[in-house]
N, C-alpha and C positions, 0 to 999 in steps of 0.2 A: 823794640819790646814796649810793655807797658808799665808802666809802676805808678805808684800812687803816695800821695803825701795827703794824710787827714785834713792838714790845715790850709791845701793850696787855694781852697776857694771852690774847687773844682770836682770835690766830693772824692779826691782821690785820683782822677780819671787824668792823668796827664800821658804826654807823647814821650819817650825817653831816648837817647842814643848811646852807645858805648863812644868813650872819651878813652884815648890809651894812656897807660901810666897815671889815670886817679881812681883814688880807691879810699877806703874809709877802714878804719880798725876799731871794732869795741871789743873790751875785754869786760865778762863778769865776773866776778870773784864772790863767793860766799863770804858773808859778814854777820856779826851778830848784832849789828845794828842796821833799822831800816832806812838809814840817811840815804840819800843820791846826791850823790855832786857832780856838776857837770863841768869839765875843763875845757874851758876855751881854748881854741888853736893860739897861738902866741901871735902869730901874722895876720891871719883870717878871720879871728873873734875878738879885735881889739878891743879892748875898753878903755884904754890911753892912748893919747897922741902926743905927739910932742908939743904941738899948738892948735889953734883954732884953723889955720888955712891946711895944716898937716891932714886934720879930721876932714874938714870938706873938701879937700883933694880924694880922700878915699872912698868918703860917700858918693862924689860924683862919679868914680869910676868904678865901683861895685854896688852901689845902692847902699840902703841900709839893713839887708839881710846877713842871716850868718846862721852857720851849723848848729849852733847852743838852741833857736828856735825849732829846728827840724829835731834835734834830739828830745826836747819837750816835746814834741808832738809824737816822736816813735814811742817815748816813755807812755804816753797817756793812752794809744793805742795797744799797746802790751798790757798796761794795766785793764784796760776794757776787755780784751779777748779774753784775760784770765778768770777776772771777775764774772763775766756771764756764764763760764763753765765750772762756776763755783770753788775755784782753786783759790 
């Protein structure tokens, strides 16, 4: 299938594949505050490492990417979508 990420550098046009047992969950709750908080995944979006070597090993294995930047891009696209419709 085709799926896009607005920040992927290809204008959201990327080829995708299905991966068994891989998913994401999003929960939207009405709040009185306009604050948005992203909660990074404890192991996949780590911001703290046991050592410099630990950080380097993680970057070598997985690169410098994480889910938080994708959440930010999706949030931006969501905002633009509704703003263009006057909501």
